[in-house]
C-alpha positions in Angstrom: 4.4 8.2 7.1 6.4 9.0 10.3 10.2 9.3 10.3 11.7 6.2 11.8 14.0 7.2 14.7 16.9 4.8 15.3 20.4 4.9 16.9 21.9 5.2 13.4 19.7 6.2 10.5 20.2 7.0 6.9 18.0 8.1 4.1 17.0 5.1 2.2 14.5 6.0 -0.5 12.5 9.0 -1.7 9.3 8.3 -3.7 7.6 11.0 -5.8 3.9 10.3 -6.6 2.1 11.3 -9.7 -0.1 14.5 -10.1 0.5 16.9 -7.2 4.0 16.3 -5.9 3.9 14.1 -2.8 6.9 12.4 -1.1 7.4 9.3 1.0 10.7 9.4 2.9 11.9 6.3 4.6 14.7 6.0 7.2 16.3 2.6 8.0 18.8 1.5 10.6 21.8 0.9 8.4 22.8 -2.3 10.3 19.5 -4.0 9.0 19.7 -3.3 5.3 20.4 -6.5 3.3 20.7 -5.7 -0.3 20.0 -8.3 -3.2 22.9 -10.2 -4.6 23.8 -8.9 -8.0 20.0 -9.0 -8.9 18.7 -6.2 -11.2 14.9 -5.5 -10.7 12.8 -2.6 -11.7 10.4 -3.3 -8.9 10.7 -2.5 -5.1 8.3 -3.2 -2.3 7.9 -1.2 0.9 5.7 -2.5 3.7 4.6 -0.1 6.6 3.1 -2.5 9.2 2.0 0.2 11.4 -0.3 1.7 8.7 -1.1 -1.8 7.2 0.0 -0.6 3.7 2.1 -2.3 1.0 3.6 0.0 -1.6 4.9 -1.2 -5.0 7.5 0.9 -6.8 8.6 0.7 -10.4 11.9 2.3 -11.0 11.4 4.6 -8.0 7.9 5.5 -8.7 4.9 4.6 -6.8 2.5 2.5 -9.0 0.4 0.4 -6.6 -0.8 0.6 -3.0 -2.4 -2.4 -1.2 -3.9 -3.0 2.1 -2.0 -5.6 4.1 -1.4 -7.0 7.7 1.8 -7.6 9.6 2.8 -9.3 12.8 1.5 -8.7 16.3 3.7 -7.3 19.1 4.8 -10.7 20.3 5.1 -12.1 16.8 6.6 -9.2 14.9 7.2 -8.9 11.2 11.0 -8.9 10.2 12.0 -5.3 10.1 14.7 -4.5 7.6 15.4 -4.9 3.9 15.2 -8.4 2.5 15.0 -10.2 -0.9 12.3 -12.4 -2.4 14.0 -15.7 -2.8 11.0 -18.0 -3.3 7.8 -17.9 -5.3 5.3 -20.7 -5.0 1.7 -21.6 -5.3 0.7 -22.6 -1.8 -2.6 -24.0 -0.3 -5.7 -22.0 0.3 -4.6 -21.2 3.9 -2.0 -18.9 2.2 -4.2 -17.5 -0.4 -2.7 -19.6 -3.2 0.4 -17.3 -3.7 3.6 -17.2 -1.6 6.5 -14.6 -2.0 9.3 -16.0 0.5 11.9 -13.7 2.0 15.5 -14.4 3.0 14.9 -13.7 6.8 17.5 -15.7 8.9 15.2 -16.4 11.8 12.3 -18.2 10.1 10.1 -18.6 7.0 8.5 -15.3 6.4 6.9 -14.0 3.3 4.0 -12.2 1.6 0.8 -14.3 1.1 -2.9 -14.3 1.0 -5.4 -15.6 3.6 -8.6 -17.5 4.0 -9.7 -14.8 6.4 -10.0 -11.5 4.5 -11.1 -9.7 7.7 -7.7 -10.1 9.1 -6.2 -7.9 6.5 -5.8 -4.2 7.5 -4.6 -4.5 11.1 -1.6 -6.2 12.9 -2.9 -9.9 13.1 -0.4 -12.2 11.6 2.4 -14.2 13.2 4.9 -12.1 11.3 4.2 -12.6 7.7 2.6 -10.0 5.5 -0.9 -10.9 4.6 -2.9 -9.5 1.6 -6.2 -10.1 -0.1 -6.0 -13.2 -2.4 -6.7 -11.4 -5.6 -4.2 -8.7 -4.8 -1.3 -10.9 -3.8 -2.0 -13.0 -7.0 -1.5 -9.7 -9.0 1.7 -9.0 -7.0 2.8 -12.5 -7.6 2.6 -12.2 -11.4 4.5 -8.9 -11.4 7.4 -9.5 -8.9 10.4 -11.6 -9.9 12.7 -13.4 -7.5 15.4 -11.0 -6.3 13.0 -8.1 -5.6 13.9 -6.2 -2.6 11.3 -5.7 0.2 11.6 -3.2 3.0 9.5 -3.7 6.1 9.1 -1.1 8.8 7.0 -1.1 11.9 7.2 1.9 14.2 9.7 4.7 14.7 12.5 2.9 16.3 14.1 1.0 13.4 15.1 -2.5 14.5 13.2 -2.0 17.7 10.0 -1.1 16.0 7.6 0.6 18.4 9.8 0.2 21.4 12.0 -2.1 23.6 10.4 -5.5 24.5 11.0 -7.8 27.3 12.8 -10.7 25.5 13.1 -14.4 26.5 14.0 -17.7 25.0 11.9 -18.7 22.0 11.3 -15.0 20.9 12.7 -13.7 17.5 12.9 -10.5 15.6 15.1 -7.7 14.3 15.7 -6.5 18.0 16.9 -9.8 19.0 19.4 -9.9 16.0 20.5 -6.4 17.0 21.2 -7.4 20.5 23.0 -10.5 19.5 25.3 -8.3 17.3 26.1 -6.1 20.3 26.9 -9.1 22.4 29.1 -10.6 19.7 31.0 -7.3 19.3 31.6 -7.5 23.1 32.9 -11.0 22.9 30.0 -12.8 24.7 27.9 -14.2 21.9 30.0 -16.8 19.9 27.5 -17.9 17.3 26.3 -16.2 14.1 23.5 -13.6 14.9 20.3 -15.0 13.6 17.5 -13.2 15.3 16.5 -16.3 17.3 16.6 -16.1 21.2 17.9 -19.5 22.1 20.5 -21.2 24.4 23.5 -19.4 22.8 21.8 -16.0 23.5 21.0 -17.1 27.1 24.7 -17.9 27.7 25.8 -14.6 26.3 23.4 -12.7 28.5 24.7 -14.5 31.6 28.3 -13.8 30.6 27.5 -10.1 30.0 25.8 -9.9 33.5 28.7 -11.6 35.3 31.2 -9.3 33.6 29.3 -6.2 34.5 28.3 -7.1 38.0 24.6 -7.5 37.3 22.3 -10.1 38.7 22.5 -13.2 36.5 19.5 -13.8 34.2 18.5 -15.6 31.1 16.1 -12.9 29.8 16.8 -9.5 28.3 14.6 -7.1 29.9 14.3 -3.4 29.0 16.7 -2.2 31.7 19.3 -4.7 30.5 19.0 -3.4 27.0 19.5 0.1 28.2 22.6 -1.0 30.0 23.9 -2.3 26.7 23.4 1.2 25.2 20.0 0.8 23.4 18.5 4.2 24.1 15.4 5.1 22.1 15.3 8.8 21.5 12.0 10.6 21.0 
């Protein structure tokens, strides 16, 4: 797996495989790590959207690896570390099993699909899709409170790179920008990863205060002006 480059990175987990020693090293932007609230669980899930793989760890050891699918460029999976807060048996469109995550900008989770050909490549609206029989196996093993880390690309919260953002879009990058605007005093609401009216107002205030052309979108140049520089 590639090292994830971000503005601020920390070593998050080191996995040692069985047999010949192998290691999986994961770096996560520390602003996007959300830990479980006083929940003790021996299981941990790592999802690498870029490689379409889901890894199940038991007390730090890799015990299962599954094929999966994550979100497309315009409908990204929620990058960061979350917690499974719901388990349910949903309809066949979701493969019968649902593991819901505590993502603030929408209902995201791990589930099956009626279209197994969609598993193995970036094809979803942000959820993590698995084969029905495999998500059913995971459902039986995983308790509520299990932590799930999702990565997609080498740039932490910004995934594979900066996007041109506009109202209606969502994601870890939106939440990161909202936090920056809040720190600067322009965003007055609670950052939630959803680009809406409050974000538009904050962008306009930022532009006015910095002598920039007024706009409601957050293009790549504006993100760079805010200090978000992706380093190769």
